[in-house]
C-alpha positions in Angstrom: -21.2 -2.7 -36.7 -18.7 -0.6 -38.5 -15.3 -0.1 -36.9 -15.6 3.4 -35.2 -12.1 4.4 -36.2 -13.1 4.1 -39.9 -15.3 7.2 -39.5 -12.1 9.2 -39.4 -10.1 9.4 -42.7 -6.6 7.8 -42.7 -3.9 10.3 -41.7 -6.2 12.6 -39.8 -7.9 13.3 -36.4 -11.5 13.7 -35.6 -14.4 13.4 -33.1 -17.1 10.8 -33.5 -20.3 10.0 -31.6 -20.3 6.5 -30.1 -23.8 6.5 -28.5 -26.1 9.2 -27.2 -24.1 12.2 -26.2 -20.9 10.2 -25.7 -18.1 11.4 -28.0 -14.7 9.9 -28.8 -11.7 11.5 -30.3 -9.7 9.5 -32.9 -6.2 9.8 -34.1 -5.6 7.7 -37.2 -2.4 7.0 -39.1 -2.0 6.5 -42.8 -0.8 2.9 -42.4 -3.1 0.2 -41.1 -2.4 -1.4 -37.7 -3.8 -1.9 -34.2 -6.8 -0.2 -32.8 -6.0 1.0 -29.2 -8.6 2.7 -27.0 -7.6 4.8 -24.0 -10.3 5.8 -21.5 -10.5 8.2 -18.5 -13.8 7.1 -17.0 -14.2 9.9 -14.4 -13.6 12.7 -16.9 -13.1 16.1 -15.4 -13.2 14.6 -11.9 -9.8 13.0 -12.7 -7.9 16.0 -14.1 -4.4 14.4 -14.1 -5.6 11.5 -16.4 -7.7 13.8 -18.5 -4.7 16.1 -19.1 -2.4 13.2 -19.8 -4.6 11.7 -22.5 -5.2 15.2 -24.0 -1.5 15.8 -24.3 -1.0 12.3 -25.8 -3.8 12.9 -28.4 -2.2 16.2 -29.5 1.3 14.6 -29.7 0.0 11.6 -31.7 -1.5 13.8 -34.4 2.0 14.0 -35.9 3.7 11.0 -34.4 1.4 8.0 -35.0 2.8 5.8 -37.6 0.4 2.8 -37.9 -3.1 2.0 -36.7 -5.5 4.2 -34.7 -5.9 5.4 -31.1 -9.3 6.3 -29.7 -9.8 8.5 -26.7 -12.8 8.5 -24.4 -12.7 11.3 -21.8 -15.9 10.6 -19.9 -18.0 7.8 -18.4 -18.9 5.3 -21.1 -22.2 3.5 -21.6 -22.0 -0.4 -21.9 -23.4 -0.4 -25.4 -20.6 1.9 -26.5 -18.0 -0.4 -24.9 -19.6 -3.4 -26.6 -19.3 -1.6 -30.0 -15.7 -0.8 -29.4 -14.8 -4.3 -28.3 -15.9 -5.8 -31.6 -12.9 -4.1 -33.3 -10.5 -2.9 -30.6 -7.2 -4.7 -30.0 -6.7 -3.2 -26.5 -8.5 -1.0 -24.1 -6.8 0.7 -21.1 -8.6 2.7 -18.4 -6.6 5.5 -16.7 -7.8 6.1 -13.2 -6.7 7.6 -9.9 -7.7 6.7 -6.3 -10.6 8.4 -4.5 -10.2 11.8 -2.9 -7.9 11.6 0.1 -6.0 8.6 -1.2 -2.6 8.7 -3.0 -1.6 5.7 -5.1 1.6 4.3 -6.4 1.6 3.8 -10.2 0.6 0.2 -11.0 -1.7 -1.8 -13.3 -4.8 -3.7 -12.3 -5.8 -6.6 -14.5 -7.6 -9.9 -14.4 -4.6 -11.9 -13.5 -6.0 -15.1 -15.1 -6.3 -13.3 -18.5 -3.0 -13.8 -20.3 -3.6 -11.1 -22.9 -4.6 -8.5 -20.3 -1.4 -9.3 -18.4 0.6 -8.6 -21.6 -1.2 -5.3 -21.9 -0.2 -4.3 -18.4 3.4 -5.3 -19.0 3.4 -3.2 -22.2 2.4 -0.2 -20.1 5.7 -0.7 -18.3 4.1 -1.5 -14.9 6.5 -2.8 -12.3 3.6 -4.2 -10.3 0.4 -5.9 -11.5 -2.4 -6.4 -9.0 -5.9 -7.9 -9.1 -8.9 -5.7 -9.9 -9.7 -4.7 -6.3 -9.1 -0.9 -6.0 -11.4 0.0 -9.0 -14.4 -1.9 -10.2 -13.5 -4.6 -12.7 -14.5 -4.3 -16.4 -17.6 -6.3 -17.2 -16.2 -9.1 -19.4 -19.7 -9.8 -20.7 -19.6 -6.3 -22.3 -16.0 -5.9 -23.2 -14.2 -8.9 -24.6 -11.0 -7.3 -25.8 -7.8 -7.4 -23.7 -8.0 -4.7 -21.0 -6.0 -3.2 -18.2 -6.4 -0.3 -15.7 -3.5 2.1 -15.0 -3.8 3.6 -11.5 -1.8 6.5 -10.2 -2.4 9.6 -8.1 -5.6 11.0 -6.5 -9.0 12.0 -7.9 -9.6 15.7 -8.3 -5.9 16.6 -8.1 -3.9 17.9 -11.0 -0.3 16.6 -10.6 2.4 17.0 -13.2 4.2 14.0 -11.9 1.1 11.8 -12.3 0.5 13.2 -15.8 4.0 12.5 -16.9 3.9 8.9 -15.6 0.6 8.3 -17.4 2.0 9.7 -20.6 5.1 7.4 -20.3 2.8 4.3 -19.7 0.6 5.1 -22.7 3.5 5.7 -25.0 5.1 2.5 -23.9 2.0 0.6 -24.8 1.9 2.1 -28.3 5.6 1.6 -28.8 5.2 -2.1 -27.9 2.7 -2.4 -30.9 5.1 -0.4 -33.1 2.6 2.3 -33.6 5.1 5.0 -32.7 8.9 5.1 -33.2 10.0 4.7 -29.6 11.4 1.9 -27.4 8.8 0.4 -25.0 9.5 0.7 -21.3 11.0 -2.5 -19.9 11.2 -2.4 -16.1 14.0 -4.4 -14.5 11.6 -6.2 -12.2 7.9 -7.2 -12.7 5.8 -8.8 -10.0 2.2 -9.8 -9.7 0.9 -8.9 -6.3 -1.8 -11.6 -5.7 -2.7 -10.4 -2.3 -3.1 -6.9 -0.8 -3.3 -6.4 3.0 -4.5 -3.1 4.6 -3.6 -1.1 7.7 -6.9 -0.2 9.3 -7.9 3.0 11.0 -10.5 3.2 13.8 -11.7 6.6 12.5 -10.7 8.3 15.8 -8.3 11.2 15.5 -5.9 12.2 12.8 -3.9 9.7 10.8 -0.2 10.5 10.1 1.4 8.3 7.5 5.1 7.7 7.7 5.3 5.9 4.4 4.6 6.9 0.8 3.2 5.0 -2.2 6.0 3.0 -3.8 7.9 2.5 -0.6 9.1 -1.0 0.3 8.5 -1.9 3.9 8.9 -4.9 6.2 6.4 -6.7 8.4 6.4 -5.0 11.9 7.5 -1.6 10.6 5.6 1.4 12.0 3.9 2.9 9.0 1.9 5.7 10.7 0.2 7.0 13.8 -3.5 7.6 14.7 -4.9 9.7 17.4 -5.0 13.3 18.7 -1.7 15.1 17.7 0.7 15.9 20.5 -0.8 13.3 22.8 1.0 10.3 24.2 -2.0 8.1 23.5 -1.5 8.1 19.7 -1.7 4.5 18.3 1.1 3.2 16.1 0.0 1.7 12.8 2.0 -1.5 12.2 2.7 -3.1 8.8 1.1 -6.6 8.9 3.3 -7.9 6.0 6.3 -7.1 3.9 5.8 -5.6 0.5 5.1 -2.5 -1.6 3.0 0.4 -0.4 0.2 0.8 -3.1 -1.9 3.5 -1.5 -2.0 5.8 1.5 -4.6 8.0 3.1 -3.8 10.6 5.7 -5.8 13.3 7.6 -9.0 12.4 9.3 -10.5 9.4 7.4 -13.4 7.3 8.3 -12.8 3.9 9.9 -11.3 1.5 7.4 -8.3 1.0 5.3 -5.7 3.8 5.2 -2.6 2.1 3.9 -2.6 -0.8 1.3 0.4 -3.1 1.1 1.0 -5.4 -1.9 2.5 -8.6 -0.4 5.8 -9.4 -2.0 7.8 -12.5 -1.3 10.4 -14.0 -3.6 10.9 -10.8 -5.6 11.3 -8.5 -2.6 15.1 -8.4 -2.6 15.1 -7.6 -6.3 12.6 -4.9 -5.9 14.6 -3.4 -3.0 17.7 -3.3 -5.2 15.7 -1.7 -8.0 14.1 1.0 -5.8 17.0 1.5 -3.4 14.5 2.2 -0.7 16.4 0.8 2.2 20.2 0.8 2.4 21.9 -2.4 3.4 22.9 -2.3 7.0 24.3 -4.8 9.5 21.7 -6.1 12.0 22.4 -5.4 15.7 23.3 -8.6 17.6 21.2 -9.3 20.7 21.7 -11.9 23.4 18.8 -14.2 24.4 18.2 -11.7 27.3 18.9 -7.9 27.3 18.1 -4.7 29.2 15.3 -2.6 27.6 13.6 0.7 28.4 10.1 2.0 28.1 10.3 5.7 28.6 6.6 6.4 28.2 5.9 4.1 31.2 8.8 5.5 33.2 10.9 2.3 33.0 14.6 3.1 32.3 16.2 -0.3 32.6 14.4 -3.7 32.8 15.5 -7.2 32.2 13.8 -8.8 29.2 13.9 -12.2 27.5 14.2 -12.1 23.7 11.8 -14.7 22.4 11.5 -15.0 18.6 9.0 -17.7 19.1 6.5 -15.2 20.5 4.8 -12.8 18.2 3.7 -10.1 20.7 5.8 -8.8 23.6 4.5 -9.2 27.1 4.9 -7.2 30.3 4.5 -8.3 33.9 1.6 -6.4 35.7 1.4 -6.7 39.4 -2.0 -5.0 39.7 -4.5 -3.4 37.3 -7.5 -1.1 38.0 -10.0 0.0 35.3 -10.6 3.8 34.9 -13.2 3.8 32.2 -13.0 5.2 28.6 -11.2 8.3 27.6 -12.7 11.0 25.2 -11.8 8.8 22.2 -13.6 5.8 23.6 -10.4 3.8 24.5 -10.5 2.0 27.8 -8.0 3.3 30.3 -6.4 1.3 33.1 -4.0 2.0 36.0 -1.3 -0.6 36.2 1.5 -1.4 38.6 4.6 -2.7 36.9 8.2 -3.4 37.9 10.6 -0.4 37.7 13.7 -2.5 37.1 15.1 -1.7 40.5 14.9 -4.4 43.1 11.6 -4.2 45.0 10.5 -1.0 43.3 7.3 -0.6 41.2 5.8 2.1 39.1 2.1 3.0 38.8 1.1 4.4 35.4 -2.1 5.0 33.5 -2.4 3.6 29.9 -4.9 3.2 27.1 -5.9 -0.3 26.0 -5.7 -0.5 22.2 -6.7 -4.1 21.8 -7.6 -7.4 23.5 -6.0 -10.5 22.1 -5.9 -14.2 22.8 -2.4 -15.5 23.6 -1.5 -19.2 24.0 1.4 -19.8 26.4 4.1 -22.5 26.2 1.8 -25.1 27.9 -0.9 -24.5 25.3 -3.4 -22.6 27.5 -5.1 -19.6 25.8 -5.5 -16.3 27.8 -7.3 -13.1 26.9 -4.9 -10.2 27.4 -5.3 -6.4 27.1 -2.7 -4.8 24.7 -1.1 -1.4 24.9 1.2 0.4 22.6 4.3 2.1 24.0 7.8 3.1 23.0 10.5 0.4 23.5 14.2 1.1 23.4 16.8 -1.6 22.8 20.3 -0.3 22.5 20.1 2.7 20.2 16.9 1.5 18.4 13.6 3.1 19.5 10.2 2.1 18.2 6.5 1.9 19.2 5.5 -1.7 19.8 2.4 -3.6 21.0 2.8 -5.1 24.5 0.3 -7.5 26.1 -0.3 -7.1 29.9 -0.2 -10.3 32.0 0.9 -11.7 35.3 4.5 -13.0 35.1 5.3 -13.2 38.8 6.5 -16.8 38.4 8.8 -15.9 35.5 12.5 -15.0 35.8 12.1 -12.1 33.4 9.4 -9.4 33.9 9.2 -8.8 30.2 9.3 -10.8 27.0 10.2 -9.2 23.7 8.5 -10.9 20.7 9.6 -10.9 17.1 7.3 -8.1 15.9 9.1 -5.7 18.2 12.5 -6.7 16.7 12.0 -6.6 12.9 15.0 -6.8 10.6 17.1 -4.5 12.8 18.2 -7.2 15.1 19.9 -10.6 15.0 19.5 -12.9 18.1 22.5 -14.8 19.3 20.9 -17.6 21.4 24.2 -18.6 23.1 24.9 -15.1 24.5 23.3 -12.6 26.8 23.4 -8.8 27.6 25.4 -7.9 24.5 24.1 -4.3 24.7 25.1 -3.9 28.3 
C-alpha cells in the first residue's frame, strides 16, 4: 500500500480518503522525515480534543519543517489503521474521560512496549499509566508505537484542556525535530502501575474534595456521599497515597468515582514538583489522649492511640437495631460512654459497613462500622469506627492509624500531650 501522506504534495496541506467515508487531513513539509498521526476517536463528541488538533493543523501549515503529520478527527475503521501503521512512525490518540468524569492530563500506554513509553514521554507526560481508562489499541491491527493522551471530560469544550493537548502534541513533534521548538521535559516522570478507586454506593450526591492532579495520602478524606445537609453523609476515604487521576461528582451510579494512581518511591519528588501540600510539623501524640466525637455527643473521652490497629474501635454498652433508613442503610441505637464517670449516652447511628477484625489474641470478630467526626487536639476529621464491647479494657476507645494519617506523630513513652 502506498504511504497515505504521499497523496499530498511536499510543502502543502490536503485532505485524503483512507477508507469508505473516513477522511484524513495531512500537513506535509518540504523536507522528508517522520510520519506522525494524531487521532481524536470520538470526533465531535470530544470537542476539546477536536479543537486542539484543528488548531495544531492550522499552525503546522506554516511551521512544519520535516516529515508529515496526519489528522484523523473521527472514529477510524481497523483497515484504515492497518494501512496507516505500515508507514507511520507514531500514532497518538487524544481522548477525554466519559461525561461526568474529569481527568488529570496523563498518558496511557502498553507499559511493556518500550517504543510506546518513549512516545508518551515525548508528549511531556508526568505520569504514565496502563491502558485501563480507555480501550487499548488492538496490536494486531496497529503495529506502530502508540500512546493515548487523556485529559478533561467528553462533550465539554475547555480552553485549559485544549491548551494542554496542544502543548503535548507540539512536544512530541519537537522531540522528532519536526518543528523548531524545545520538547517538554517534566522534572519528574513516573509510571503508575496500579490504580485504585474510591467507590460510590450510588445513593445520594457525591461531593468531591479533591481535584485531578492533586497528591493525597492514604486515609485522607477525598469526598462525601449522601443527602446534602444530613449528618448521615458517608466520608470517602483514600485507600492509598498517590495522584488523583480522575474525579466524578454529582449523582453517579454505583462504582468508581475517584481514581488514584499509586505512587511510592517518587511521591516526595512529585510533591515538591506540584507543591500540593506544604511541609508542616506533625502533631505529637502520647500513647493515650483525650478525644471528642461531637456527632455522637461525646466531648471528652479517654482513648488509646494504637498504630498497630487499622480501624478505630468504640466501646458499646448496648445496641438495638432500628431497621433501614430511606437510603437503605441499617440504623441502630447504641449506648456508649460519655466520658464522665458512670454516665452514658444513647444515640442513633447509621451502619456504613460490617468488617472482620482480629484482636490481639488472634480471634476474628464481625463488627458493624460507622463514620463519625473525630477531634484530636485541633484536628477534626471524619473517620471509620467499629462498634464492639470493650468493657474489660482500660480505654473505652482505640484510635487506629487510618484516623491519624500524616498529621500526627506518636510518642510511645508519653501520654496526654494534648491535655
